[in-house]
C-alpha positions as MATLAB code, in Angstrom:
seq = 'MGYILNQDITRLFPEYRRGVVLVQDANNHGEVKEIADLLRSAEEDIRSNRELREDFTKHPRIASWRLGFSRLGVNPNKFRPSIDQIVRRILGGKQIAYINSLVAICNYISLRHLVPIGGDDLATVSGDLQLRLATGSESFTPLSSHEIEHPLQGEIIYCDDSKVLCRRWVWHQGESTKIDVDTRSTALNVDCLPPVDDADCEQFTTELADLVHRYLGGTVRRYVLTAIKSEVRLDVTDPARQSVSTVERTAITMRSIDEQVKILMRGTAFPEPDLQRKMETELRQRLKEKDRLTVYLGVDPTTPDLHLGHTVPIQKLKHFQDLGHDVVFLIGDFTGMIGDPTGRVKTRPPLTREQLREHAQTYTVQVFKILDPDKTRVVYNSEWLDGLTFQSVVKLAGQLTVAQLLQREDFNNRYKSGVPIGLHEFLYCLMQGYDAIHLVTDVQIGGVDQLFNLVTGRDLQAGFGQKPQIVLTLPLLVGTDGIQKMSKSYGNAIGIDEPPQDMYGKVMSIPDHLIEKYFELLTDTPADELATMKAGLASSSLHPRDAKMILARQIVTRFHGGDAAQAAERHFVSIFQDRSVPANVPEIELRNTGPDGSISLIDVLAQLEGIKSKSDARRLIKQRAVEVDETVIDDDQATITAKSGVLIRVGKRRFYRIK';
ca = [
      16.157   21.807   12.190;
      16.877   19.474    9.310;
      16.588   15.699    9.534;
      18.457   13.862    6.766;
      18.552   10.214    5.743;
      21.740   10.031    3.693;
      21.521    8.351    0.280;
      24.478    6.141    1.153;
      22.135    4.375    3.575;
      19.229    3.999    1.160;
      21.553    2.687   -1.546;
      22.614   -0.068    0.847;
      19.102   -0.624    2.207;
      16.564    0.789   -0.307;
      13.561   -0.496    1.689;
      14.706    1.027    4.988;
      12.447    3.696    6.445;
      12.580    5.688    9.658;
       9.523    7.070   11.429;
      10.184   10.200   13.468;
       7.991   11.576   16.249;
       8.795   15.133   17.296;
       7.596   15.739   20.869;
       7.644   19.187   22.458;
       6.636   20.275   25.954;
       5.323   16.889   27.105;
       5.089   16.275   30.872;
       7.723   13.583   31.452;
       7.718   13.754   35.275;
       6.567   10.861   37.430;
       5.459    7.317   36.642;
       2.147    6.845   34.818;
       0.421    3.650   35.925;
      -1.222    3.031   32.545;
       2.145    3.269   30.778;
       3.775    0.941   33.314;
       0.949   -1.578   32.835;
       1.412   -1.465   29.042;
       5.152   -2.072   29.408;
       4.646   -5.035   31.750;
       2.008   -6.567   29.483;
       4.386   -6.276   26.495;
       7.101   -8.019   28.520;
       4.684  -10.838   29.360;
       3.740  -11.178   25.689;
       7.415  -11.604   24.837;
       7.884  -14.279   27.517;
       4.794  -16.204   26.405;
       5.644  -16.095   22.676;
       6.697  -19.617   21.734;
       8.502  -18.541   18.565;
      10.612  -16.052   20.501;
      11.331  -18.531   23.314;
      12.550  -21.177   20.876;
      14.954  -18.871   19.022;
      14.090  -15.182   18.974;
      17.029  -14.410   16.652;
      15.134  -16.171   13.840;
      12.034  -14.030   14.173;
      11.794  -12.124   10.840;
      11.736   -8.676   12.472;
      14.824   -9.416   14.556;
      16.630  -11.522   11.975;
      16.398   -8.676    9.449;
      18.424   -6.409   11.743;
      20.991   -9.088   12.478;
      21.331   -9.674    8.732;
      21.613   -5.924    8.144;
      24.443   -5.695   10.667;
      26.191   -8.641    9.007;
      25.915   -6.969    5.583;
      27.734   -3.982    7.089;
      30.517   -6.226    8.386;
      29.288   -5.936   11.998;
      29.084   -9.119   14.087;
      25.494   -9.117   15.442;
      26.514  -11.454   18.281;
      29.092   -8.950   19.523;
      27.252   -5.701   18.650;
      23.589   -6.551   19.020;
      20.804   -4.436   17.482;
      18.761   -2.763   20.207;
      15.669   -4.910   19.556;
      17.852   -8.014   19.975;
      19.195   -6.620   23.252;
      15.842   -5.798   24.836;
      14.153   -9.095   23.871;
      17.198  -11.062   25.064;
      17.042   -9.262   28.398;
      13.355  -10.106   28.921;
      13.735  -13.750   27.909;
      16.671  -13.897   30.335;
      14.269  -13.152   33.175;
      14.988   -9.461   33.615;
      12.456   -6.632   33.820;
      12.783   -3.446   31.778;
      13.290   -0.508   34.122;
      10.786    2.374   34.037;
      13.380    5.100   33.453;
      10.828    7.760   32.589;
       7.512    7.885   30.741;
       8.879    8.784   27.296;
      11.417    5.969   27.407;
       8.790    3.548   28.744;
       6.409    4.329   25.855;
       9.254    3.806   23.366;
      10.093    0.443   24.970;
       6.435   -0.594   24.919;
       5.998    0.116   21.165;
       9.381   -1.493   20.467;
       8.356   -4.711   22.252;
       4.807   -4.682   20.875;
       5.995   -4.559   17.259;
       9.599   -5.843   17.556;
      11.210   -2.779   15.992;
      14.124   -0.677   17.282;
      13.012    2.634   18.821;
      15.209    5.305   20.388;
      15.114    8.993   21.176;
      17.235   12.016   21.938;
      16.874   15.264   23.872;
      16.952   18.019   21.232;
      18.107   20.642   23.739;
      21.663   19.354   23.347;
      21.558   18.852   19.562;
      23.655   21.149   17.388;
      22.533   21.839   13.815;
      20.878   19.176   11.690;
      20.274   15.510   12.490;
      21.651   12.939   10.049;
      21.793    9.191    9.592;
      24.929    8.646    7.505;
      28.184    6.728    7.152;
      31.001    7.730    9.490;
      34.228    9.223    8.182;
      36.156    8.000   11.240;
      36.797   11.455   12.701;
      33.548   11.805   14.702;
      33.290   11.637   18.508;
      30.870    9.585   20.588;
      30.292    9.326   24.327;
      28.406    6.118   25.233;
      25.416    6.099   27.571;
      26.464    6.092   31.264;
      30.077    6.811   30.328;
      32.428    9.766   29.932;
      34.961    8.051   27.688;
      35.109    9.358   24.110;
      35.015    6.852   21.259;
      35.575    7.302   17.541;
      33.257    5.332   15.214;
      34.893    3.318   12.465;
      34.950    4.639    8.915;
      31.898    3.375    7.009;
      29.903    2.642   10.166;
      26.278    3.857   10.154;
      25.919    6.671   12.677;
      23.127    8.973   13.821;
      24.645   12.359   14.485;
      24.292   16.133   14.565;
      26.809   18.681   13.323;
      29.207   18.139   16.219;
      28.794   14.662   17.722;
      27.454   11.143   17.309;
      24.134   10.400   19.020;
      24.003    6.665   18.260;
      26.598    4.212   16.965;
      26.168    1.290   14.590;
      22.725    2.360   13.424;
      20.604    1.028   16.315;
      23.250   -0.410   18.633;
      24.307    2.085   21.313;
      22.911    5.514   22.216;
      24.942    8.410   23.527;
      25.126   10.030   26.965;
      24.844   13.685   25.969;
      21.378   13.453   24.386;
      19.699   10.895   26.663;
      16.074   11.559   27.588;
      15.410   12.374   31.245;
      12.444   13.688   33.269;
      13.323   17.287   32.369;
      13.408   16.672   28.621;
      11.073   19.183   26.918;
      11.841   18.509   23.251;
      12.747   15.127   21.746;
      12.895   13.236   18.459;
      11.828    9.601   18.780;
      12.957    7.256   15.995;
      11.129    4.146   14.738;
      13.523    2.088   12.601;
      11.993   -0.271   10.025;
      13.500   -2.931    7.770;
      11.505   -5.532    5.811;
       9.327   -7.414    6.530;
       8.082   -4.187    8.147;
       6.609   -2.230    5.235;
       5.419    1.343    4.603;
       2.003    0.772    6.152;
       3.542   -0.855    9.246;
       6.013    1.989    9.712;
       3.241    4.556    9.416;
       1.109    2.603   11.896;
       3.872    2.165   14.503;
       4.877    5.824   14.236;
       1.260    6.917   14.656;
       0.796    4.620   17.676;
       3.891    6.087   19.299;
       2.711    9.650   18.664;
      -0.788    8.833   19.899;
       0.419    7.309   23.180;
       2.783   10.179   23.938;
       0.068   12.727   23.284;
      -2.580   10.764   25.226;
      -0.573   10.314   28.411;
       1.995   13.128   28.384;
       0.306   15.934   26.427;
       2.407   18.537   24.642;
       2.763   19.043   20.908;
       3.390   15.943   18.811;
       4.268   15.727   15.109;
       5.264   12.718   13.057;
       7.247   12.155    9.877;
       8.475    9.180    7.849;
      11.809    9.219    6.004;
      12.267    6.931    2.979;
      14.506    6.534   -0.051;
      12.198    8.930   -1.924;
      11.632   11.413    0.885;
      15.006   11.443    2.586;
      14.900   14.874    4.237;
      12.392   16.779    6.373;
      12.383   19.953    8.430;
      11.517   19.488   12.095;
       9.419   22.415   13.274;
      11.231   22.773   16.593;
      10.138   25.764   18.669;
      11.646   27.249   21.796;
      10.278   25.154   24.703;
      10.312   28.222   26.949;
       7.672   29.881   24.734;
       5.390   26.813   24.520;
       2.267   26.150   26.521;
       1.810   22.769   28.163;
      -1.776   22.726   26.874;
      -0.744   22.859   23.208;
      -2.462   20.096   21.217;
      -1.815   19.329   17.580;
      -4.535   17.174   16.061;
      -2.421   16.349   13.017;
      -0.128   14.142   15.084;
      -2.798   11.726   16.248;
      -5.251    9.477   14.524;
      -8.092   12.012   14.546;
      -7.166   14.413   11.751;
      -8.467   17.928   11.263;
     -11.217   18.510    8.691;
      -8.771   20.264    6.339;
      -6.392   17.292    6.524;
      -9.178   14.784    5.977;
     -10.488   16.649    2.940;
      -6.977   16.808    1.485;
      -6.493   13.054    1.922;
      -9.954   12.100    0.694;
      -9.964   14.343   -2.394;
      -6.517   13.179   -3.483;
      -6.629   11.364   -6.815;
     -10.322   12.024   -7.466;
     -11.426   12.872  -10.994;
     -14.545   14.750  -12.107;
     -15.616   15.683  -15.638;
     -16.332   19.264  -14.555;
     -14.334   21.475  -12.122;
     -17.591   22.918  -10.752;
     -18.755   19.449   -9.721;
     -15.456   18.764   -7.999;
     -15.703   22.017   -6.040;
     -19.310   21.233   -5.120;
     -18.440   17.749   -3.832;
     -15.439   19.047   -1.881;
     -17.587   21.763   -0.263;
     -20.275   19.227    0.668;
     -17.685   16.799    2.044;
     -16.185   19.519    4.233;
     -19.638   20.480    5.536;
     -20.623   16.859    6.238;
     -17.412   16.333    8.229;
     -18.338   19.356   10.338;
     -21.747   17.851   11.009;
     -20.671   14.246   11.689;
     -17.548   12.687   13.212;
     -18.139    9.356   11.446;
     -19.455    9.161    7.917;
     -21.019    6.086    6.291;
     -19.119    5.454    3.074;
     -19.683    2.710    0.557;
     -18.375    1.186   -2.626;
     -20.493   -1.173   -4.689;
     -19.016   -3.828   -6.996;
     -20.834   -6.291   -9.241;
     -18.920   -9.601   -9.131;
     -19.041  -10.246  -12.870;
     -15.590  -11.900  -12.940;
     -13.838  -13.991  -10.277;
     -10.610  -11.963  -10.165;
      -9.810   -8.377   -9.324;
      -6.996   -6.419  -10.951;
      -5.194   -3.261   -9.848;
      -7.710   -1.092  -11.682;
     -10.444   -2.404   -9.372;
      -8.351   -1.481   -6.326;
      -8.287    2.264   -7.066;
     -11.731    2.939   -5.496;
     -11.056    0.285   -2.818;
      -7.940    2.240   -1.884;
     -10.053    5.374   -1.458;
     -12.455    3.407    0.745;
      -9.462    2.473    2.890;
      -8.549    6.153    3.266;
     -11.955    6.697    4.865;
     -11.478    3.603    7.023;
      -8.072    4.762    8.239;
      -9.614    8.084    9.264;
     -12.137    6.316   11.470;
     -15.222    6.377    9.241;
     -17.671    3.497    8.765;
     -17.069    1.725    5.473;
     -19.369   -0.630    3.607;
     -18.257   -2.929    0.810;
     -21.371   -3.768   -1.205;
     -21.443   -6.822   -3.438;
     -24.020   -6.369   -6.194;
     -25.310   -9.917   -6.479;
     -28.725   -8.552   -7.546;
     -27.567   -5.718   -9.838;
     -25.021   -8.125  -11.341;
     -27.891  -10.199  -12.698;
     -29.131   -7.114  -14.584;
     -25.666   -6.129  -15.803;
     -24.250   -2.611  -15.666;
     -24.832   -0.988  -19.078;
     -22.189    1.686  -18.478;
     -19.938    2.012  -21.529;
     -21.551   -0.939  -23.280;
     -22.327   -0.901  -27.003;
     -24.811   -3.771  -26.573;
     -26.694   -5.514  -23.790;
     -24.427   -7.302  -21.304;
     -25.015  -11.083  -21.120;
     -26.793  -11.945  -17.832;
     -25.128  -13.989  -15.086;
     -26.876  -16.387  -12.729;
     -27.037  -15.773   -9.009;
     -24.924  -18.873   -8.438;
     -22.162  -17.492  -10.701;
     -22.262  -14.150   -8.923;
     -22.148  -15.728   -5.473;
     -19.167  -17.857   -6.484;
     -17.329  -14.788   -7.729;
     -18.325  -12.844   -4.614;
     -16.538  -15.346   -2.380;
     -13.241  -14.586   -4.085;
     -13.907  -10.824   -3.901;
     -14.110  -10.744   -0.120;
     -10.809  -12.620    0.157;
      -9.131  -10.240   -2.282;
     -10.464   -6.909   -0.934;
      -9.332   -7.784    2.583;
      -5.794   -7.531    1.325;
      -6.513   -3.789    1.367;
      -9.378   -3.224    3.809;
      -9.400   -4.184    7.492;
     -11.914   -7.078    7.735;
     -12.711   -6.206   11.356;
     -13.708   -2.667   10.360;
     -15.517   -3.427    7.089;
     -19.222   -4.202    6.737;
     -19.851   -6.507    3.759;
     -23.411   -6.497    2.407;
     -25.223   -8.009   -0.604;
     -27.853   -5.860   -2.316;
     -30.078   -8.872   -2.949;
     -30.897   -8.614    0.764;
     -33.149   -5.611    0.044;
     -33.661   -5.558   -3.730;
     -35.125   -9.074   -3.754;
     -37.923   -7.859   -1.503;
     -38.970   -4.803   -3.502;
     -42.565   -4.969   -4.700;
     -43.548   -3.945   -8.209;
     -45.248   -0.935   -6.668;
     -41.912    0.096   -5.103;
     -40.129   -0.294   -8.442;
     -42.761    1.899  -10.156;
     -42.345    4.517   -7.431;
     -38.563    4.486   -7.976;
     -38.991    4.706  -11.755;
     -41.055    7.839  -11.274;
     -37.945    9.619   -9.977;
     -36.284    9.580  -13.427;
     -37.362   10.466  -16.974;
     -36.483    8.771  -20.253;
     -34.941   12.071  -21.387;
     -32.551   11.965  -18.418;
     -31.539    8.419  -19.214;
     -30.939    9.208  -22.887;
     -28.535   11.958  -21.863;
     -26.102    9.184  -21.002;
     -23.600    8.939  -23.837;
     -23.735    5.131  -24.008;
     -27.542    5.009  -24.163;
     -27.699    7.940  -26.591;
     -25.212    6.338  -28.993;
     -27.060    3.040  -28.952;
     -30.418    4.766  -29.459;
     -29.140    6.771  -32.445;
     -27.508    3.678  -33.942;
     -30.636    1.599  -33.575;
     -28.966   -0.816  -31.132;
     -31.618   -2.203  -28.765;
     -31.681   -0.975  -25.150;
     -33.430   -3.287  -22.720;
     -35.820   -1.701  -20.224;
     -33.990   -3.614  -17.497;
     -30.844   -1.614  -18.383;
     -32.735    1.622  -17.646;
     -33.638    0.122  -14.275;
     -29.993   -0.632  -13.387;
     -29.182    2.878  -12.160;
     -32.426    2.904  -10.150;
     -31.430   -0.309   -8.389;
     -27.951    1.034   -7.656;
     -29.445    4.288   -6.432;
     -31.743    2.388   -4.088;
     -28.644    0.903   -2.434;
     -27.781    4.418   -1.209;
     -31.306    4.888    0.140;
     -31.263    1.573    2.004;
     -27.802    2.136    3.502;
     -28.476    5.856    4.265;
     -24.991    6.707    3.030;
     -23.017    9.924    3.339;
     -20.489    9.160    0.596;
     -20.361    6.806   -2.390;
     -17.124    5.988   -4.202;
     -16.837    4.794   -7.795;
     -15.020    5.087  -11.081;
     -15.498    8.247  -13.116;
     -17.455    6.171  -15.633;
     -20.007    5.500  -12.857;
     -20.851    9.186  -12.325;
     -24.378    8.957  -13.745;
     -25.252    6.012  -11.504;
     -23.770    7.711   -8.435;
     -25.563   11.001   -9.066;
     -28.806    9.048   -9.542;
     -28.323    7.814   -5.975;
     -28.111   11.443   -4.812;
     -31.335   12.338   -6.615;
     -33.193    9.324   -5.240;
     -32.051   10.033   -1.686;
     -33.361   13.596   -1.964;
     -36.676   12.262   -3.281;
     -36.956    9.992   -0.235;
     -36.196   12.824    2.200;
     -32.564   11.842    2.847;
     -29.560   14.104    2.705;
     -27.946   13.490   -0.722;
     -24.678   11.591   -0.582;
     -21.377   13.076   -1.676;
     -19.970   11.257   -4.700;
     -16.246   10.812   -5.167;
     -15.158    9.466   -8.549;
     -11.735    8.059   -9.378;
      -9.994    7.873  -12.760;
      -9.845    4.602  -14.652;
      -6.384    3.090  -14.300;
      -4.546    2.775  -17.609;
      -3.182   -0.714  -18.221;
       0.359   -1.897  -18.849;
       0.089   -0.962  -22.540;
      -0.096    2.708  -21.508;
      -3.107    3.346  -23.759;
      -6.335    1.608  -22.781;
      -7.983    1.237  -19.375;
      -6.822   -1.806  -17.462;
      -8.868   -4.853  -18.451;
      -8.265   -8.582  -18.718;
      -9.932   -8.502  -22.135;
      -7.291   -6.029  -23.383;
      -4.440   -8.170  -22.046;
      -3.045   -5.236  -20.068;
      -4.181   -6.120  -16.553;
      -2.227   -6.886  -13.388;
      -4.296   -9.239  -11.216;
      -4.025   -8.819   -7.464;
      -3.886  -12.602   -7.035;
      -1.127  -13.071   -9.608;
       2.112  -14.659   -8.360;
       4.507  -12.098   -6.843;
       7.107  -12.508   -9.611;
       4.514  -11.907  -12.342;
       3.020   -8.934  -10.509;
       6.457   -7.357   -9.972;
       7.475   -7.909  -13.591;
       4.243   -6.445  -14.967;
       4.564   -3.308  -12.823;
       8.122   -2.909  -14.111;
       6.770   -3.111  -17.669;
       4.500   -0.044  -17.441;
       5.499    2.958  -19.595;
       7.446    5.648  -17.754;
       4.660    8.203  -18.150;
       2.394    6.120  -15.879;
       4.787    6.018  -12.893;
       3.426    9.064  -11.076;
      -0.241    8.135  -11.670;
       0.325    4.574  -10.412;
       2.003    5.927   -7.265;
      -0.882    8.349   -6.714;
      -3.705    5.855   -7.270;
      -2.227    2.612   -5.966;
      -0.057    3.661   -2.995;
      -0.268    5.948    0.006;
       2.900    7.820   -0.890;
       2.522   11.355    0.561;
       1.997   14.229   -1.863;
       5.317   15.883   -1.011;
       7.160   12.623   -1.708;
       5.337   12.344   -5.032;
       6.428   15.885   -5.870;
      10.036   15.010   -4.972;
       9.876   11.884   -7.113;
       8.384   13.780  -10.050;
      11.125   16.389   -9.827;
      13.740   13.634   -9.661;
      12.353   11.951  -12.761;
      12.202   15.283  -14.606;
      15.802   16.161  -13.723;
      17.029   12.583  -14.360;
      18.405   12.398  -10.800;
      15.955    9.517  -10.277;
      16.011    6.803  -12.938;
      12.526    5.592  -14.010;
      13.686    2.020  -13.405;
      14.472    2.802   -9.761;
      11.113    4.536   -9.273;
       9.317    1.547  -10.786;
      11.227   -0.850   -8.541;
      10.018    1.082   -5.489;
       6.494    1.023   -6.926;
       6.610   -2.691   -7.732;
       7.979   -3.469   -4.285;
       5.173   -1.532   -2.572;
       2.438   -3.136   -4.661;
       3.716   -6.701   -4.262;
       4.194   -6.105   -0.517;
       0.586   -4.999   -0.187;
      -0.818   -8.154   -1.770;
       1.799  -10.795   -0.942;
       3.924   -9.448    1.923;
       7.435   -8.075    2.273;
       9.287  -11.395    1.948;
       7.532  -12.199   -1.331;
       8.298   -8.708   -2.629;
      11.988   -9.092   -1.869;
      12.087  -12.496   -3.551;
      10.260  -11.111   -6.614;
      12.738   -8.254   -6.839;
      15.704  -10.615   -6.637;
      14.108  -12.745   -9.364;
      13.534   -9.703  -11.558;
      17.101   -8.475  -11.161;
      18.541  -11.905  -11.925;
      16.329  -12.489  -14.971;
      16.091   -9.051  -16.558;
      19.253   -7.296  -15.469;
      21.649  -10.219  -15.089;
      19.844  -12.267  -17.830;
      20.157  -15.446  -15.778;
      17.847  -18.480  -15.851;
      15.792  -19.294  -12.712;
      17.000  -22.163  -10.568;
      13.715  -24.088  -10.716;
      12.547  -24.194  -14.326;
       9.415  -26.342  -14.781;
       9.909  -29.396  -17.020;
       7.452  -30.298  -19.789;
       6.820  -33.598  -21.508;
       5.828  -32.968  -25.129;
       3.172  -34.894  -27.001;
       2.788  -35.551  -30.736;
       6.477  -35.507  -31.657;
       7.642  -37.135  -34.901;
       9.694  -40.357  -35.124;
      12.856  -38.280  -35.126;
      11.690  -36.174  -32.180;
      10.796  -33.188  -34.322;
       7.798  -30.980  -33.537;
       6.605  -27.620  -34.777;
       7.312  -24.742  -32.426;
       3.638  -23.752  -32.572;
       2.656  -27.236  -31.331;
       5.196  -26.891  -28.508;
       3.786  -23.564  -27.377;
       0.188  -24.777  -27.622;
       1.008  -27.367  -24.946;
       2.263  -24.760  -22.482;
       0.122  -23.434  -19.658;
      -1.253  -19.966  -20.314;
      -1.170  -20.138  -24.124;
      -4.786  -20.423  -25.202;
      -4.481  -21.448  -28.834;
      -2.214  -21.966  -31.809;
      -3.178  -18.475  -32.968;
      -1.883  -17.149  -29.661;
       1.331  -19.135  -30.158;
       1.743  -17.792  -33.711;
       1.316  -14.222  -32.460;
       4.012  -14.688  -29.808;
       6.452  -16.038  -32.389;
       5.770  -13.148  -34.781;
       6.371  -10.710  -31.890;
       9.819  -12.273  -31.333;
       8.727  -13.268  -27.820;
       9.934  -16.893  -28.037;
      13.482  -18.181  -27.515;
      14.797  -21.727  -27.879;
      18.109  -22.254  -26.091;
      18.560  -18.434  -25.945;
      17.962  -18.001  -29.685;
      15.002  -15.863  -30.765;
      12.680  -17.667  -33.198;
      10.410  -15.481  -35.341;
       9.450  -18.060  -38.008;
       6.002  -19.493  -37.246;
       6.832  -22.498  -39.473;
       9.891  -23.439  -37.430;
      10.365  -26.923  -35.995;
      12.620  -28.047  -33.158;
      13.978  -31.370  -31.963;
      12.472  -32.276  -28.605;
      15.708  -33.198  -26.886;
      15.921  -33.401  -23.119;
      17.206  -30.165  -21.588;
      16.161  -27.780  -24.375;
      15.250  -24.433  -22.758;
      12.216  -22.520  -24.019;
      11.542  -18.955  -22.977;
       8.185  -17.254  -23.639;
       8.015  -13.518  -23.075;
      10.153  -12.115  -20.304;
       9.066  -14.210  -17.356;
       8.178  -17.774  -18.443;
      10.758  -20.537  -18.758;
      10.302  -24.230  -19.599;
      12.719  -27.108  -20.076;
      11.937  -30.177  -22.184;
      11.937  -33.314  -20.044;
];
């Protein structure tokens, strides 16, 4: 059975997504006390929520549906979205009836997360399921009625090949496909508009699937439809041939080993295929031996800010966390004082412990935009490395030879070139390896440039009688220039604490050939959706600009939230597509103007925030990146008259007006 989200819908609402839970052969008879208790507790939470009591229609998750209805020309006060209806009923003092267990679970998740959820009995469905715009010729029989209605042309309907199952998107369900106690096969729909994002939709859909499977049994599968992946095949089997005891692990939080390996190996990069196969084999075996692995990522806080390149291994750590494993985020406040020599052509300048601790405070704030703080153990390696005796260090040093260390390309090049190598730099990989021994880790994550250090941890663990950790290395993210690895020093970085508008604009500026890799390394977009997107880009059915807008929206949402992402997108469209000027342009008061108000353009730019020097200003002018009153200036000797109201534009995103 096909399930199709029509492109007419995603063109109107590009951020809309629908989670689908396919349930087959669940036991829907009788009332389950635990489900009833959950439903009543959700009702009580609604009644005790001050924001909802004051004006529930202004709650972002309800207001977005009311706004969506209004955009379609539907009066949300006359035709209320289902989430509006159910919350209104509870706040009006009514109790939600326990119709049957499937419906009760749907109502519980709907109230818990304030999203519309509905479902239909698939036994009465003909052909494929679709969410599309009505032509005006379809037929609909409302719930608890026998009168036939005809949806209006252009109305959003959920239908099969012969009838309408739900009118006005999430307004009114039909009689013919209602779920009852004898329902054996059903599709439950979780409808999501911003501020509900991809991660939320996935979470709510998983919760729904988990609860159905936990209390009602049967076979449960879940899917998520988006603008990129707008069609799936529901693997509907004949209920008469199904066993009530059928359990599908893929539908619940605990994934099969094959699924876990597929998720965890995605995006990894190894210099040799044999090493990749070896690590995958060891990972599979370790998952058979242990339900929960200890996984860690170590980061030296050498700078105060993280950029998207830093988040690639953090994202992989989150994959482990989402699968229920124990994750450790290690801050290298001791190793940071030594300085990682990886890739260096000379000794790295040392940092003080105070500098590292100051940077570390910002790191924890930033990484918790990705990791769950309640499920993440944060440790500092000074806690154990400070206490090592010289005897312990000598014992560690005996695990490696100078020949092994000189096999490293960076050390070998420096040695051959006569560039000094400090003995403390040799000790760096020993210190990092000792982290693995102390934490007794199963898996360590790092960039592909860290492979030597990670493998050293394996060797040291074996020498201390521990089972060697699996190492998973990730590629270095290429920066916005499309050439070099992302780095603030190269001027091609996207900081995760940058303002939403800047972050969105920088993502939109990446070369087209980086789109797929950014999706793979920086988002949780499923592999089949990535394949669909790649095919769309190759066939030109998907414009690179549209793909990058989806990417930018997802990235900004992750670090700043859905509302900020929408605002950043509107700003981008107005500035770069409509070429308009922002409403709130900062005003500047210039210094050092001549008697007649004249001032060199370089002196103007040097007074602007973010421009470091006159050399920087000269470079921007030569690159034709400066406009004065919408005229490009490429003469670095140019002067302007500092009149009030003169508009200065630097690059694509920065505007200033002379006061």
